[in-house]
C-alpha positions as CSV (number, residue, x, y, z in Angstrom):
1,X,29.7,155.9,35.9
2,X,27.7,155.2,38.2
3,X,28.9,153.6,41.7
4,X,27.5,149.9,42.8
5,X,26.2,149.6,46.1
6,X,28.8,147.2,48.3
7,X,26.6,144.2,49.5
8,X,27.7,145.0,53.3
9,X,26.3,148.2,53.0
10,X,22.7,147.2,54.1
11,X,23.6,145.0,57.0
12,X,26.0,147.1,58.1
13,X,23.2,150.2,58.0
14,X,20.5,148.1,59.5
15,X,23.3,147.5,62.8
16,X,23.9,150.7,63.0
17,X,20.4,152.1,63.2
18,X,19.9,149.7,65.9
19,X,22.0,150.7,68.1
20,X,21.4,154.4,67.5
21,X,17.7,154.0,68.1
22,X,18.7,152.3,71.5
23,X,21.6,155.1,72.1
24,X,20.3,158.1,74.5
25,X,23.3,159.8,72.8
26,X,21.8,160.7,69.1
27,X,25.6,162.0,68.1
28,X,28.1,160.9,66.8
29,X,26.3,158.3,64.9
30,X,27.8,154.9,65.2
31,X,30.6,153.7,63.5
32,X,28.4,150.9,61.4
33,X,25.9,153.9,60.8
34,X,28.3,156.5,59.2
35,X,30.0,153.7,57.2
36,X,26.3,152.6,55.5
37,X,25.4,156.2,55.0
38,X,28.6,157.4,53.5
39,X,28.1,155.0,50.7
40,X,24.5,155.7,50.5
41,X,25.9,158.9,49.5
42,X,28.1,158.3,47.1
43,X,25.6,156.3,45.1
44,X,22.3,158.2,45.8
45,X,23.9,161.8,44.7
46,X,21.6,164.1,44.7
47,X,18.8,161.7,46.1
48,X,20.3,161.5,49.5
49,X,18.7,163.1,52.7
50,X,20.3,166.5,53.2
51,X,18.6,166.4,57.0
52,X,18.3,163.8,59.6
53,X,14.7,164.5,59.8
54,X,14.5,163.3,56.3
55,X,16.6,160.8,56.3
56,X,14.5,159.2,58.9
57,X,11.0,160.1,56.5
58,X,13.3,157.8,53.4
59,X,14.1,154.8,56.2
60,X,9.9,154.7,56.8
61,X,9.5,154.1,53.1
62,X,9.2,151.1,51.4
63,X,12.8,150.0,50.2
64,X,11.9,149.2,46.9
65,X,11.1,153.2,46.5
66,X,14.4,154.2,47.4
67,X,17.0,151.3,47.8
68,X,20.0,152.0,45.2
69,X,21.4,148.4,45.3
70,X,20.7,145.1,45.7
71,X,19.0,143.6,48.8
72,X,19.7,140.6,50.9
73,X,17.2,137.6,49.9
74,X,15.7,137.9,53.6
75,X,14.7,141.4,53.0
76,X,11.4,142.3,51.6
77,X,11.5,145.6,49.6
78,X,7.7,146.4,50.3
79,X,8.5,147.2,53.9
80,X,10.5,149.8,55.7
81,X,13.5,150.1,57.7
82,X,11.5,151.9,60.6
83,X,7.8,151.6,61.3
84,X,6.4,154.8,63.5
85,X,9.9,155.6,64.7
86,X,11.0,152.2,65.9
87,X,13.1,149.4,63.7
88,X,10.7,147.2,62.0
89,X,10.0,143.6,62.5
90,X,12.0,142.4,59.9
91,X,14.9,144.5,60.3
92,X,15.0,142.7,63.9
93,X,14.3,139.8,62.4
94,X,17.7,140.3,60.1
95,X,19.9,140.8,62.8
96,X,18.8,138.1,65.1
97,X,19.0,135.4,62.0
98,X,21.1,136.0,59.5
99,X,24.8,136.2,59.5
100,X,26.1,140.0,59.0
101,X,29.7,141.0,58.3
102,X,32.7,139.2,60.5
103,X,33.9,143.1,61.6
104,X,30.6,143.6,62.9
105,X,29.4,143.2,66.4
106,X,26.2,142.5,68.2
107,X,27.2,142.8,71.7
108,X,25.7,146.3,72.1
109,X,22.4,146.0,70.4
110,X,19.7,145.4,73.3
111,X,17.5,143.9,70.8
112,X,19.9,140.7,70.5
113,X,21.1,140.7,74.2
114,X,17.8,139.9,75.7
115,X,17.2,137.5,73.1
116,X,20.2,135.6,74.0
117,X,18.6,135.3,77.7
118,X,15.4,133.2,76.5
119,X,18.1,131.2,74.5
120,X,20.2,130.7,77.5
121,X,17.4,129.1,79.6
122,X,16.3,126.9,76.8
123,X,19.7,125.4,76.7
124,X,19.9,125.1,80.7
125,X,16.7,123.6,80.2
126,X,17.4,121.3,77.7
127,X,20.8,120.4,79.2
128,X,19.0,119.4,82.4
129,X,16.5,117.4,79.9
130,X,19.4,114.7,79.7
131,X,18.8,113.7,83.0
132,X,15.6,115.0,84.7
133,X,13.4,115.5,82.1
134,X,10.3,115.7,83.8
135,X,11.3,118.3,86.3
136,X,13.1,120.2,83.3
137,X,10.0,120.2,80.6
138,X,7.7,121.6,84.0
139,X,10.2,124.3,84.7
140,X,10.8,125.7,81.3
141,X,6.8,125.7,80.8
142,X,6.3,127.1,83.9
143,X,9.1,130.2,83.0
144,X,7.5,130.8,79.5
145,X,4.3,130.7,80.4
146,X,4.9,133.1,83.4
147,X,6.6,135.7,81.0
148,X,3.4,135.4,78.8
149,X,0.8,135.9,81.8
150,X,3.3,138.6,83.6
151,X,4.5,140.9,81.1
152,X,4.2,143.4,84.2
153,X,5.5,142.2,87.3
154,X,7.7,142.8,90.7
155,X,10.9,141.3,92.0
156,X,8.8,140.0,95.0
157,X,6.5,137.9,92.5
158,X,9.0,136.4,90.5
159,X,10.8,135.1,93.9
160,X,7.9,133.8,95.4
161,X,7.5,131.9,92.0
162,X,10.9,131.1,91.3
163,X,12.4,130.3,94.3
164,X,12.3,126.6,94.9
165,X,13.2,125.7,91.0
166,X,15.8,124.0,90.7
167,X,17.0,125.0,87.2
168,X,15.5,128.3,86.2
169,X,17.0,130.9,89.0
170,X,15.2,134.5,90.3
171,X,18.2,136.1,88.8
172,X,17.7,134.3,85.1
173,X,13.6,135.5,85.3
174,X,14.5,139.0,86.6
175,X,16.8,139.8,83.6
176,X,13.9,139.6,81.4
177,X,12.8,142.5,82.8
178,X,13.7,146.1,83.4
179,X,12.2,149.0,85.5
180,X,9.4,150.5,84.1
181,X,9.9,153.7,86.0
182,X,12.9,154.4,83.9
183,X,10.5,154.1,80.9
184,X,7.8,156.2,82.2
185,X,7.9,158.8,79.4
186,X,6.7,156.1,77.0
187,X,4.5,154.1,79.3
188,X,2.7,156.7,81.3
189,X,-0.6,157.8,79.9
190,X,-3.5,159.8,81.1
191,X,-6.8,158.7,79.3
192,X,-9.6,161.4,79.1
193,X,-11.8,161.0,82.0
194,X,-9.4,159.0,84.3
195,X,-8.4,161.1,87.3
196,X,-4.2,160.4,86.8
197,X,-1.6,159.1,84.3
198,X,-1.0,154.9,84.1
199,X,0.3,152.2,82.5
200,X,-1.8,150.1,79.9
201,X,-1.8,146.7,78.6
202,X,-3.5,145.0,75.6
203,X,-4.4,141.0,76.0
204,X,-2.8,140.4,72.7
205,X,0.1,142.9,72.6
206,X,1.4,143.3,76.3
207,X,2.6,146.5,77.8
208,X,1.5,149.5,75.5
209,X,4.1,152.5,74.7
210,X,3.5,156.1,74.2
211,X,4.3,157.7,70.9
212,X,3.3,161.1,69.2
213,X,0.6,160.9,72.1
214,X,-0.9,157.8,70.7
215,X,-0.9,154.2,72.9
216,X,0.4,151.5,70.6
217,X,1.8,148.2,70.1
218,X,6.0,147.6,70.3
219,X,4.6,145.2,67.1
220,X,2.0,147.1,65.3
221,X,1.3,144.7,62.7
222,X,0.8,142.1,65.1
223,X,-2.4,143.8,66.3
224,X,-4.3,144.0,63.3
225,X,-7.2,141.6,63.5
226,X,-6.7,140.6,66.9
227,X,-6.4,143.8,69.7
228,X,-9.5,144.8,71.0
229,X,-8.3,148.1,71.0
230,X,-8.6,150.9,74.0
231,X,-11.7,149.3,75.0
232,X,-10.1,146.4,75.9
233,X,-7.0,147.6,77.4
234,X,-6.3,147.3,80.7
235,X,-5.0,150.2,83.3
236,X,-2.2,149.7,85.8
237,X,-1.3,150.6,88.8
238,X,2.4,152.3,88.4
239,X,3.5,151.3,91.7
240,X,2.0,147.7,91.7
241,X,4.2,147.0,88.4
242,X,7.6,148.1,88.8
243,X,9.1,146.0,86.1
244,X,8.0,145.6,82.4
245,X,9.3,143.1,80.0
246,X,12.7,143.9,77.7
247,X,11.8,144.7,74.5
248,X,13.8,142.1,73.0
249,X,11.5,139.5,75.3
250,X,8.3,141.3,74.1
251,X,8.8,140.9,70.5
252,X,10.3,137.2,70.3
253,X,8.5,135.4,73.3
254,X,5.6,137.2,74.8
255,X,3.9,137.9,71.6
256,X,4.6,135.1,69.6
257,X,3.6,133.1,72.8
258,X,0.2,134.8,73.3
259,X,-0.9,132.5,69.4
260,X,0.7,129.3,70.8
261,X,-1.0,129.8,74.2
262,X,-4.3,130.5,73.0
263,X,-3.8,127.9,70.7
264,X,-3.1,125.0,73.4
265,X,-6.6,126.3,75.4
266,X,-8.0,126.1,72.5
267,X,-7.3,122.3,71.9
268,X,-7.5,121.6,75.7
269,X,-10.5,123.4,76.5
270,X,-12.8,123.1,73.2
271,X,-11.7,120.7,70.9
272,X,-10.2,117.6,72.8
273,X,-13.6,117.0,74.9
274,X,-15.1,116.8,71.3
275,X,-12.6,114.4,69.9
276,X,-12.5,111.3,71.8
277,X,-9.6,110.1,69.5
278,X,-7.8,113.3,70.9
279,X,-5.9,111.8,73.8
280,X,-3.6,114.5,74.8
281,X,-2.0,117.9,74.3
282,X,1.4,118.6,75.3
283,X,2.7,122.0,75.0
284,X,6.8,122.9,74.3
285,X,7.5,119.4,74.3
286,X,10.9,118.0,75.3
287,X,11.5,121.8,76.2
288,X,10.3,123.2,73.2
289,X,11.8,120.7,70.7
290,X,7.9,122.1,68.8
291,X,5.4,124.2,70.5
292,X,2.5,121.6,70.8
293,X,2.4,118.0,70.3
294,X,-1.2,116.6,69.4
295,X,-1.6,112.6,70.2
296,X,-4.4,110.4,68.4
297,X,-5.4,107.3,69.5
298,X,-7.0,105.9,66.1
299,X,-7.6,102.5,66.8
300,X,-5.5,100.0,70.0
301,X,-3.0,99.5,68.0
302,X,-2.2,102.2,66.1
303,X,-1.5,106.1,67.6
304,X,-0.5,109.5,65.5
305,X,1.3,112.2,66.4
306,X,1.0,115.8,64.8
307,X,3.9,117.9,65.8
308,X,2.7,121.9,65.8
309,X,5.2,124.6,65.2
310,X,3.3,128.1,65.6
311,X,5.5,130.8,63.4
312,X,4.2,134.7,63.5
313,X,6.4,136.3,60.5
314,X,5.9,139.7,58.9
315,X,7.2,138.3,55.8
316,X,6.0,135.0,54.2
317,X,9.2,134.5,52.3
318,X,11.0,134.8,55.4
319,X,9.0,132.0,56.7
320,X,8.9,130.3,54.0
321,X,12.5,129.8,53.8
322,X,12.5,129.2,57.8
323,X,10.5,126.3,57.0
324,X,12.9,125.2,54.1
325,X,15.9,125.2,56.3
326,X,14.0,123.6,59.3
327,X,15.3,120.8,60.8
328,X,12.1,118.3,61.8
329,X,14.2,115.6,62.6
330,X,13.6,114.3,66.2
331,X,15.7,111.7,68.3
332,X,13.7,111.0,70.8
333,X,11.1,108.4,70.3
334,X,8.4,110.5,72.8
335,X,8.8,113.3,70.3
336,X,8.2,111.7,67.2
337,X,5.9,112.9,64.5
338,X,3.5,111.8,61.8
339,X,2.6,114.6,60.7
340,X,3.9,118.2,60.9
341,X,2.0,121.5,60.8
342,X,3.6,125.0,61.0
343,X,0.5,127.2,61.7
344,X,0.6,131.1,61.1
345,X,-1.4,133.4,62.7
346,X,-5.0,133.9,60.7
347,X,-4.5,138.2,61.0
348,X,-1.3,137.5,59.0
349,X,-4.0,136.9,55.7
350,X,-5.7,140.3,56.4
351,X,-2.1,141.7,55.2
352,X,-1.8,140.1,52.2
353,X,-4.2,137.5,51.2
354,X,-1.6,135.8,49.1
355,X,0.5,134.9,52.4
356,X,0.1,131.2,52.8
357,X,0.9,130.5,48.5
358,X,4.4,133.1,49.2
359,X,5.5,130.8,52.4
360,X,4.6,128.1,50.2
361,X,6.6,129.2,47.1
362,X,9.8,130.1,49.5
363,X,9.9,127.0,51.0
364,X,10.0,124.8,48.1
365,X,8.6,121.2,47.7
366,X,8.2,119.9,51.0
367,X,7.1,116.4,52.3
368,X,3.7,115.4,52.2
369,X,3.5,114.8,55.7
370,X,4.8,118.5,56.5
371,X,1.7,121.3,56.1
372,X,1.7,125.1,56.2
373,X,-1.9,126.1,57.2
374,X,-3.5,129.1,58.7
375,X,-4.6,129.3,62.5
376,X,-8.3,129.0,61.1
377,X,-7.7,125.9,59.1
378,X,-5.6,124.6,61.3
379,X,-9.0,124.6,64.3
380,X,-10.9,123.3,60.8
381,X,-8.6,120.1,60.4
382,X,-8.5,119.7,64.3
383,X,-12.4,119.9,64.4
384,X,-12.8,117.2,61.5
385,X,-11.0,114.7,63.0
């Protein structure tokens, strides 16, 4: 009689893999990984890998080709657990956003700890917003913009920028970065024709990391269609860039933030001057209740507010479920909206042409004033106003 795979094997495998990938000591395996591998071996029998190399090769294959049980609804079986030797994007999202077994602990998973630092800053500013909305909003926006504009920085630059802030501390911003020298084996790269090795930065992907003697993004699927390639990368002096964004901040704040800021700058610099009715564009209003607020003055008596939430998920079904569960109810009058737009980067449609259709299918029936569009489609809507 064939054995069935317990439902908790997948979350334990993901958690164990995360701890294994972040640990400098590769043996013994984390308890969660050992538990999952034991159960997989009992179910897969002769199909279970016999070496660590074969095991990681299996983990870099689409789950639908080898997973012997039922996957959680949040996981798309066409994707892999590992991508180019790192946790796949949907695995990181699973760790951050979905309930794990009661006994499982995320306290030692750095990508989760990194994300919690940003959440802590958000909560501090939202608490301050109640009594001091203007200052709290200004500081939050300045901090988010700094992270996106400065994936590389120094302690002195942080101190000069944030020393007079009331709610966000120098220590809080510093915690978003780590010592780049400790990562030199992964960051230093000498390009042909250059005198020495240096760090490299992509305007779309941020700090670039070395894998198999090749530079690449921490989130390779986010590069497709927007990365300028080597000709657009910047060489940085290691001495001048002693701090680099932590991996979790890079993945969850920097990369999505690039799209948010690019859209904001397009609205302010290109769309607004040619659209008289578009009176105001606000970035992260109400301390990030949503990403952008567009205020149209339709007539002397009537205005229309668009709320825009930029979402970037590899898996359209995960995005659709997030939209279905999203709370769009706004208490504060200044944040009320008439139309809500979920906007995803257009490059996602280069990866799968039915991306939007899949999002809508997973989201289910949405109110008539809630829309899901690509960045390109959204720009067309704005210019047609």
